[in-house]
C-alpha positions in Angstrom: 63.3 95.8 24.8 60.2 93.8 25.4 57.7 94.0 22.6 54.3 95.3 23.3 51.7 92.6 22.4 49.1 93.8 19.9 45.7 92.2 19.7 43.9 91.6 16.4 40.8 90.2 14.8 40.8 88.2 11.6 38.1 88.6 9.0 38.5 85.7 6.5 40.3 82.6 7.7 41.3 81.2 4.3 44.8 80.6 2.9 45.9 84.2 3.0 44.3 85.0 6.4 46.0 81.9 7.8 49.3 82.9 6.5 49.3 86.3 8.1 47.8 84.9 11.4 50.7 82.4 11.6 52.8 85.3 12.9 50.8 85.1 16.1 51.8 81.5 16.5 55.5 82.1 15.7 55.7 85.3 17.9 53.0 85.0 20.5 54.6 87.7 22.6 54.0 90.2 19.8 50.6 89.3 18.3 47.4 87.6 19.6 44.3 86.9 17.5 41.3 87.3 19.8 38.4 86.9 17.4 37.7 85.4 13.9 34.9 85.9 11.4 34.7 83.1 8.8 31.7 81.8 6.9 33.0 78.2 6.5 32.3 76.4 9.8 35.2 73.9 9.4 37.8 76.7 8.7 36.3 78.8 11.5 36.6 75.9 14.0 40.1 74.9 13.0 41.4 78.5 13.2 39.8 79.0 16.6 41.3 75.8 17.9 44.8 76.8 16.6 44.6 80.2 18.1 42.7 79.4 21.3 39.8 81.6 20.5 36.7 81.0 22.6 33.4 80.2 20.9 31.8 83.5 21.8 34.5 85.2 19.7 33.9 83.1 16.6 31.6 84.7 14.1 29.8 83.5 11.0 30.2 86.9 9.3 32.2 90.1 9.5 29.0 92.0 10.1 28.5 90.1 13.4 32.1 90.7 14.5 32.0 94.4 13.7 28.7 94.8 15.6 30.7 94.2 18.7 32.5 97.1 20.5 36.1 97.3 19.3 37.8 94.0 20.3 41.4 94.8 19.4 43.8 97.3 17.9 44.0 95.9 14.5 41.9 94.0 11.9 43.3 91.6 9.3 40.8 91.6 6.4 41.3 88.7 4.0 37.9 88.1 2.4 37.4 87.6 -1.3 38.3 90.6 -3.6 34.7 91.9 -4.0 34.2 91.7 -0.2 36.9 94.0 0.9 35.3 97.4 0.8 32.4 97.1 3.3 34.3 95.5 6.2 37.3 97.8 5.6 35.2 101.0 5.8 33.4 99.8 8.9 36.6 98.6 10.6 38.3 102.0 10.0 35.2 103.8 11.3 35.5 101.7 14.5 39.1 102.9 14.8 40.8 99.6 13.9 44.1 99.8 12.1 43.6 97.6 9.1 45.9 95.3 7.1 44.0 94.4 3.9 44.7 91.6 1.5 45.3 92.8 -2.1 43.7 93.9 -4.3 42.0 96.6 -2.3 38.9 96.4 -4.4 37.9 95.7 -8.1 36.4 99.2 -8.1 38.8 102.2 -8.5 36.4 104.5 -6.7 36.2 102.1 -3.7 40.0 102.1 -3.5 40.1 105.8 -3.2 37.3 105.9 -0.7 39.2 103.5 1.6 42.3 105.6 1.3 40.4 108.7 2.3 38.6 107.0 5.2 41.9 105.9 6.7 43.1 109.5 6.5 39.9 110.8 8.0 40.0 108.3 10.9 43.8 108.7 11.4 44.2 104.9 11.1 46.9 102.8 9.4 45.6 101.0 6.3 48.3 98.7 4.9 47.7 96.8 1.7 49.3 93.3 1.5 51.8 93.9 -1.3 54.1 91.5 0.4 56.9 91.6 -2.2 58.3 94.9 -0.9 59.0 93.1 2.4 61.1 90.2 1.0 64.9 90.1 1.0 64.9 89.7 -2.8 63.0 92.8 -3.7 64.3 94.9 -0.8 67.9 94.0 -1.9 67.1 95.2 -5.5 65.8 98.4 -4.1 68.9 99.0 -1.9 71.3 98.4 -4.9 69.3 100.9 -6.9 69.3 103.5 -4.1 73.1 103.1 -3.7 73.4 104.3 -7.3 75.3 101.2 -8.5 73.5 101.1 -11.9 73.1 104.9 -12.2 69.7 106.2 -13.3 67.1 103.6 -14.3 66.2 103.8 -18.0 64.0 100.7 -18.4 62.7 97.7 -16.5 61.5 94.4 -17.8 59.5 92.1 -15.4 58.2 88.7 -16.3 55.7 87.0 -14.1 55.7 83.3 -15.0 52.5 82.1 -13.4 53.0 78.4 -14.0 50.8 76.1 -16.1 49.5 74.3 -13.1 48.9 77.5 -11.0 46.9 79.2 -13.7 44.7 76.1 -14.1 44.2 75.9 -10.3 43.5 79.5 -9.4 42.5 81.3 -12.6 40.7 78.7 -14.6 39.1 76.4 -12.0 39.6 78.5 -8.9 38.3 81.6 -7.0 39.9 84.1 -9.4 38.7 82.6 -12.7 36.0 85.1 -13.5 36.4 88.9 -13.3 32.6 89.3 -12.7 32.9 87.6 -9.3 36.5 88.4 -8.4 38.9 90.8 -10.3 40.6 91.0 -13.7 43.8 89.0 -13.8 46.0 92.1 -13.9 44.5 93.1 -10.5 44.0 89.7 -8.8 47.4 88.3 -9.7 49.6 91.1 -10.9 48.9 94.2 -8.8 51.9 93.0 -6.9 53.9 93.6 -10.0 52.5 97.0 -10.7 53.4 97.9 -7.1 57.0 96.8 -7.1 57.6 98.4 -10.5 56.3 101.7 -9.2 58.4 101.2 -6.0 61.7 100.4 -7.8 61.2 103.2 -10.4 60.4 105.6 -7.6 58.6 108.2 -9.8 55.0 108.5 -11.0 53.7 106.4 -13.9 52.3 108.7 -16.5 50.8 106.5 -19.2 49.9 102.9 -19.8 49.0 100.6 -22.6 48.2 96.8 -22.6 47.4 93.8 -24.7 46.2 90.3 -23.7 43.5 87.7 -24.1 42.1 84.4 -23.0 43.9 82.6 -25.8 43.7 78.9 -24.7 41.4 78.0 -21.8 38.1 78.1 -23.6 35.7 75.6 -25.2 37.1 76.2 -28.7 40.3 74.4 -27.7 38.6 71.4 -26.0 40.0 68.2 -27.4 37.7 65.9 -29.4 36.0 63.4 -27.1 36.8 65.4 -23.9 34.3 65.5 -21.0 33.0 68.2 -18.6 35.0 66.7 -15.7 38.4 65.1 -15.7 37.2 62.0 -13.9 34.8 61.3 -16.7 37.0 62.3 -19.6 38.4 59.9 -22.2 41.4 62.1 -23.0 42.3 62.9 -19.4 45.4 60.7 -19.4 47.0 62.7 -22.2 45.9 66.2 -20.9 48.6 68.4 -19.3 45.9 70.0 -17.2 44.4 66.8 -15.7 43.0 67.6 -12.3 43.7 64.1 -10.9 47.3 64.3 -12.0 47.6 67.6 -10.1 45.8 66.9 -6.9 46.7 63.3 -6.4 50.4 63.9 -6.9 52.8 64.4 -4.0 53.9 67.7 -5.6 50.5 69.4 -5.7 48.4 67.4 -3.2 48.6 70.3 -0.7 46.6 72.5 -3.1 43.7 70.2 -2.8 43.2 71.8 0.6 41.3 74.5 -1.2 38.4 72.1 -1.8 38.7 69.4 0.9 39.9 69.7 4.6 41.3 66.2 4.6 43.9 65.4 2.0 43.1 61.7 1.7 42.7 60.1 -1.7 38.9 59.4 -1.3 38.3 63.0 -0.1 40.2 64.4 -3.0 38.4 62.2 -5.6 35.1 63.3 -4.0 36.1 66.9 -4.4 37.0 66.4 -8.0 33.5 65.0 -8.6 31.7 67.8 -6.8 33.7 71.0 -7.0 35.0 73.3 -9.8 38.5 72.0 -9.2 37.5 68.8 -11.1 36.1 70.6 -14.1 37.7 70.5 -17.6 39.9 73.6 -18.1 38.2 74.2 -21.4 34.7 74.0 -20.0 34.9 76.2 -16.9 33.2 79.6 -16.5 36.5 81.4 -16.6 36.9 84.7 -18.4 40.2 86.2 -17.2 43.2 86.4 -19.5 45.8 83.7 -19.6 48.5 86.1 -20.9 49.0 89.9 -20.9 51.6 92.5 -21.4 51.6 96.1 -20.0 53.8 99.0 -21.2 54.4 101.9 -18.8 56.1 105.3 -19.2 57.2 107.1 -16.0 57.9 110.7 -15.2 61.2 111.6 -16.9 60.9 109.1 -19.7 61.9 105.8 -18.1 59.9 102.8 -19.3 58.8 99.5 -17.9 57.4 96.4 -19.6 55.5 93.7 -17.7 54.6 90.3 -19.0 52.3 87.8 -17.3 51.9 84.4 -18.8 50.3 81.2 -17.6 52.2 78.9 -20.0 55.4 78.4 -18.1 56.9 75.4 -16.3 58.2 77.3 -13.3 56.2 79.6 -11.1 58.6 82.6 -10.7 59.3 86.2 -11.4 62.3 87.3 -13.4 63.4 91.0 -13.7 66.0 93.0 -15.7 66.7 96.6 -14.6 68.7 98.6 -17.0 70.5 101.7 -15.8 72.9 104.3 -17.2 75.9 102.8 -15.4 75.0 99.2 -15.0 72.4 96.4 -15.1 70.6 94.2 -12.6 69.1 90.8 -13.3 67.2 88.8 -10.7 65.4 85.5 -10.4 63.9 84.7 -7.0 67.0 83.6 -5.1 69.8 85.3 -7.0 70.6 88.9 -8.1 73.4 89.7 -10.5 74.9 93.2 -10.8 76.8 94.2 -14.0 79.0 97.3 -13.9 79.5 99.0 -17.3 82.8 100.7 -16.3 84.7 97.8 -14.7 82.8 94.9 -16.3 82.7 93.4 -12.8 79.9 91.0 -12.3 78.6 90.6 -8.7 76.2 87.9 -7.6 74.1 88.2 -4.5 72.6 85.0 -3.2 69.2 85.4 -1.4 68.8 82.8 1.4 65.8 80.6 1.6 62.9 82.1 3.7 60.7 80.2 6.1 57.5 82.3 5.7 55.4 82.5 2.6 56.0 84.8 -0.4 59.8 84.7 0.1 59.6 86.0 3.6 57.1 88.7 2.7 54.2 87.4 4.8 56.0 87.7 8.1 57.8 90.8 7.0 54.7 92.8 6.3 53.1 91.8 9.6 56.2 92.8 11.5 56.3 96.1 9.8 52.6 96.7 10.3 52.9 96.0 14.1 55.7 98.5 14.3 53.5 101.1 12.6 50.7 100.4 15.0 53.0 100.6 18.0 54.3 104.0 16.7 57.9 102.8 16.5 58.4 103.9 12.9 58.6 107.5 11.7 57.7 106.7 8.1 54.5 105.7 6.4 54.0 102.0 5.7 55.8 100.8 2.6 52.4 99.7 1.2 50.1 102.2 2.8 46.8 102.9 1.1 48.2 106.1 -0.4 51.1 104.2 -1.9 49.0 101.3 -3.1 46.2 103.3 -4.7 48.4 104.6 -7.5 49.7 101.2 -8.4 46.2 99.8 -8.3 45.3 102.6 -10.8 48.0 101.4 -13.1 46.4 97.9 -13.1 42.9 99.4 -13.7 44.3 101.6 -16.5 46.0 98.6 -18.1 42.8 96.6 -18.1 40.9 99.5 -19.6 43.6 99.8 -22.3 43.5 96.0 -23.0 39.7 96.2 -23.5 40.2 99.1 -25.8 42.7 97.4 -28.2 45.7 98.7 -26.4 44.8 102.4 -26.4 47.4 104.5 -24.5 45.9 105.9 -21.3 47.0 109.0 -19.4 47.1 107.9 -15.8 46.3 111.2 -14.1 43.3 111.7 -16.3 42.2 108.2 -15.6 42.5 108.6 -11.9 40.6 111.9 -11.9 37.5 110.1 -13.1 37.3 108.5 -9.6 38.7 111.2 -7.3 36.6 113.8 -5.6 36.8 117.2 -7.4 38.7 118.7 -4.5 41.7 116.4 -4.7 42.1 115.9 -8.5 45.7 115.8 -9.7 47.0 118.0 -12.5 
């Protein structure tokens, strides 16, 4: 059956917006981007050229785009964390279906308000928790649903951020300061709160958390180090050297966050002028570099999540312990252990062509089916599903700031819900 082409606008043409919009290039018979709003003129022009968007449909701000009569069926909103609420609320009021980059908002109340606005306007609001749409995580879910490990008793999930990735994104980069972006547990790990809730498939009831900014602060700056790597006497012996990152073949692509042309002179100029060339011990970062979260779910099952920036690999590893068996997973491989037969079954996950292990294309495809009305279920990561996992992250951060005090999740959520819909 011929697919119905859906038209979309994109608000925020950065890395994440570009990743989702790639679907329109790969499947032009299904999706067309007809307008873009992006503050950076270079990004705006490049995106418009790639998607054949005429100049009159290129906007410097989301406000200008949303002043127009509705231009398409859907809006991809991929602005910075603290810039999600206003364009989402206005787009929903203009009857756009919205796919919103995670996290929904750094404000619990705003998350709930967006969920309620989508319900009021009868629009789809899907949050980009892309992990649910990957072959790896969907296979874990299928094995659990088939009853092969019995009832889940406990889950342990490690997010190994990678020493270079935490330095790039959370010390020098856009998510280094919770005052201008989000806490680490929300900015990086709301994916993990989401998949834990999804795999457990029952409400989380209480949360506690510990973590800190242990290493990346001025107290750990080596003697004789400078404010910038290019002017630093100890740079050759520093594991977090910016020139070593961005001038290497392995990490050169990440320099695209601060220069459009990945030439050596441009990268060096960027290291002189942007935050990506600053010393990791002398940046304005305040988000944690390690954190653990403990969760208890309805019925007594537990989960433990650990995020740490001090790992060589960038990966997630999970262990799911059930009454009849155990699952262990690490990105491209899942192993099932059966307690009765002692049989060990290994499931290999094939390499994926789209980002986040196939999740970027998977979520767009599912969202388009929702908009076309071809699915009789709610989106896997609808606002209603995502709000509760966001609340786990908010509660975890509140617990961390309160020396690990256990927080009852329903009581926490009721602080932000209208009186008429509070939960018991």
